[in-house]
N, C-alpha and C positions, 0 to 999 in steps of 0.2 A: 702379606701383612702390611706392606708399604702402600697399599691401595688407599688406605684412610688418609694418608698425607696428600695424595693427589686430589682426593675428595675435598679436603679442607682447603687446599690451594684453589680449587675451582670455585668454592664458596666465596672466598675473599676476592677473587678476580671478578666474580659476578657483581659483588657489591661495588667495586670500583667502576664498573660499567654503568650501574645504576646512578652513581654520583655524577658521572659525566653527562648522563641523560638529563639529570636535574639541572645541571649548569646550562645545557642547551635549551631546555624549557624556559629557564629564567631569562636567557638571552633573547629568545623569541618574544616573551612577554614584554621585554623592554622595547623591542622593535615595534610591536603592535601598539604600545602606548605612544611611541614617537610617530607612528603612522597617523593615529587619530589627532594628535596635537599638531603635527607638522603638515599634514596633507588635507585631512578631512575638515578640520576647523577653519582654515583659510577659505576653502571652497564654500562652506556653509555661511561664513560671514559675508562673502561677496553676494551670495544668493539672497541672504536676509536683507542686505542693503537695497538691492534692486527690487525685490518683491514688496518691500515696505513702501516704495515709491508708487505702487499700485494698490495702496490701502489694504495690504494683507498683514495680518498679525502673524509674526514668525517667531517661533521659539526654537532655540538650539540647545542641545544637550550633548556634551562630549565627556565620555568616561574613558577608563582604561581598556574597555572591551567592546565599546560600540560608540557610535555617534548618530545623532538624530536631528532632523530638522522637520518641524511641524508647521504647516501652512493652513491658516484659518481665514476664511472670508465671511464676514457678516455672521459670525458665530458658527459657521459650518466648516467642518474639517474638509479641506480640499485634498491634502496629502500629508501623511506622516511617513517620512522616508528615513530609513535607518540603514546604516552600514555596519556590518558585523564582520568578524574574521573567523574562518574555519581553517585550522592549521595556520597557514600563512597566506591564505587566499581570501581577499575581501569579497563580500557579496552584499547587494542591497535587498532590503525588505521594504515592501510598500503596504500602507494601510490607508484606505479612503472610504468615504461614504457614498453610496449611490443615491439616486433621487429618492428612493423609498426610505432612506435612512439606514439601510443595511451596511454594516462595516465589512469591507472586503480586503483580505490580506493576500499578499503574494510575495514570492521570493523570485528574484530575477538574477541575471548575471551581467557582469561587465563585458564579457567576451564569450562568444559561442565556441563550442568545440573543446578539444582537449587542452589547448593552450590557454590556461587561465592566467590572469594577472596575479601577481603576488603583492604583498605589502611593500616590497622592495622596488618594484618596477612600474606600478600603476601611475600614469600621469594624472595630475590634477584635472586636466581638460576632460579626461574620460569620466571622472566622477561628475563633473559639472554637466557634461552632455547627457549622461545617463539620467541624472535628476531631471533635466529639462524634458527629455523624451517621456519619462514617466509622468511628470506633472502635466505636460500639455496633452498627453493621451487621456489622462483622467478628466481634465476639463473639457476636452472635446466630447468624450463619452457622456459626461453630465449634460452638456448642452444639447446633445442629440436625444437624451432620455427625458429631458424636462417637459412637463405637460405644456401643450400649446406650441411647442417648437416643431419645426419640420425641416 
């Protein structure tokens, strides 16, 4: 007959675990927000400043869950580069237009293999270098596809 007491005790202990999980989730959300405002925004601002020197229209959007930088040249989307976070791991998404006007989307990573960067340890340089690699490869591909180019 005392089994019901153990059952009730287990029920209340499980609720305490759920509450600690909620606290952990709130803590991670706070770190994600700091990641976008403290690491992603400064990198995107540097890129914007430099790209505008080359007559690019650059739009930056930073939110609590993602950051984006969009680069447009003469009305044409060159690259829409977003950084999102899955669990605590940031990853970039890219969107660009090919020569035919098709919009091509892709998800890439900052680091290959099992060792992924987290929002806690990714250096700003890695974000900057990844953007540049994606941007230059898109422009190179566009220049090779353009009619009349060889």
